[in-house]
Each structure stands twice: as C-alpha cells, then as structure tokens.
C-alpha positions in Angstrom: 0.0 0.2 0.0 1.8 3.3 -1.0 1.8 5.7 2.1 0.5 9.1 2.2 4.3 10.7 2.6 5.2 8.7 -1.0 2.2 10.2 -2.7 4.0 14.0 -1.5 7.2 13.0 -2.6 5.9 12.0 -6.1 3.6 15.3 -6.0 7.1 17.0 -5.4 9.0 15.4 -8.0 6.4 16.1 -11.0 6.4 19.8 -9.8 9.7 20.5 -9.6 9.9 19.0 -13.0 7.0 21.8 -14.3 8.7 24.3 -12.7 11.8 23.8 -14.3 9.7 23.4 -17.8 8.5 26.4 -17.2 11.5 28.3 -16.0 14.1 27.2 -18.5 11.6 26.7 -21.6 11.1 29.0 -24.3 8.7 31.3 -23.2 5.7 32.7 -25.0 4.5 35.9 -25.0 1.4 36.7 -25.0 -0.1 40.0 -23.6 -1.5 39.4 -19.6 -3.9 42.3 -18.0 -2.4 41.1 -14.8 0.5 43.3 -14.1 3.9 41.1 -12.7 2.2 38.2 -13.5 5.7 36.7 -13.3 6.4 37.6 -9.8 3.0 35.6 -8.9 3.9 32.6 -10.8 7.1 32.5 -9.1 5.6 32.9 -5.7 2.6 30.0 -6.1 5.3 28.3 -7.6 7.9 28.0 -4.7 4.3 28.5 -2.3 3.8 25.2 -3.4 7.0 23.4 -3.5 7.5 24.5 0.1 4.0 22.6 1.1 4.8 19.9 -1.3 8.3 19.3 0.7 7.2 19.8 4.0 4.2 17.4 3.1 6.7 14.7 1.6 9.7 15.3 4.4 8.7 17.3 7.6 12.0 18.9 7.2 12.9 21.7 9.7 12.1 25.3 8.1 15.2 26.2 7.8 16.6 23.2 5.7 13.4 23.8 3.4 14.2 27.0 3.2 17.8 26.8 2.2 17.3 24.1 -0.2 14.7 25.5 -2.0 17.2 29.3 -2.1 19.5 27.2 -3.5 17.0 26.0 -5.8 15.9 28.9 -6.9 19.4 30.6 -7.0 20.1 27.6 -9.6 17.3 28.9 -11.5 18.7 32.2 -11.7 21.9 30.7 -12.8 20.9 28.8 -15.6 18.6 31.6 -16.9 21.6 33.5 -17.2 23.0 31.3 -19.4 20.1 31.1 -22.1 19.6 33.3 -24.4 16.0 33.2 -24.4 15.9 33.9 -20.7 17.5 36.9 -18.0 18.0 36.4 -14.0 16.2 38.6 -12.0 17.2 39.4 -8.5 13.5 39.9 -7.8 13.0 36.7 -9.0 14.6 35.3 -6.6 12.8 37.7 -4.1 9.5 36.9 -5.0 10.6 32.7 -5.0 11.7 33.7 -1.3 8.1 35.2 -0.2 6.6 32.4 -1.6 8.3 30.2 1.0 7.6 32.6 3.8 3.9 32.7 2.5 4.0 28.9 3.5 5.3 29.3 6.4 3.2 32.1 7.3 0.1 29.8 6.5 1.0 26.8 8.2 1.4 28.7 11.1 -1.7 30.3 11.4 -3.3 27.3 10.3 -1.5 25.3 13.3 -2.7 28.2 15.3 -6.3 28.4 14.4 -7.0 24.1 14.8 -4.7 24.1 17.9 -6.7 27.1 19.4 -10.2 25.4 17.8 -9.1 21.9 19.6 -8.8 23.2 22.8 -12.5 24.9 22.6 -13.9 21.2 21.3 -12.2 19.4 24.5 -13.9 22.0 26.8 -17.0 21.4 25.5 
C-alpha cells in the first residue's frame, strides 16, 4: 500500500519537473492584463514547492528554506546562461516570498486548529 508521504514525494517530483520546464523553456509572450504575473507565478510555485516538501519530508523550516533558496539561485543562474531568458533578483525575492507565505499560512493554520481543538475539548 502506498503511504501518504510517498504520494507527496511523487507530487513534489512532478512539481519540480513542471516548474523547471516552465522556467527553462522558451517563454511564450502573450499579452496579460495582470501586472507582474511572472512574480505571482514565482511566489505561487515556491509556495507549492514549500508545501509539498513539508508534507513529503517534514524538514526543519530552515533546511527547507535553504534547499529551496538554493533551487531558486540555481534557476536564476541557468536563466542567465540562456539566450531567451534573463536572471532577475526580483524573481529570487518572489521565490523567497512564496516560501515565507507558506510558513505564515502554515503557522496560522496550526494556530487556528490548536485553538479550535482546545475549544472543542472544553465542551
């Protein structure tokens, strides 16, 4: 039987492949009415990578942050070498914001449910 953590490891691997494909492939430029859509994509991708890494491996927060920061730096280095891409410090910052948003969301989620359990147990 496949356990839950194995499913999250597969989901993480597939997400890494998808994110890598998107950031290394030739971009399709199409008009978008959403300003900074690229940065939103970076934040969302790293939020999801943080979430899946957390569920797959349960690493300490700083280990997860260091590994994903390394991946973010790797992405920008590779993009700087591609003629159809460019490296951007703002993209790296958006990646780090995605990780931070995951941890803020996770903290709020845990805090809410711990408080809810305390209220439920008193009744």
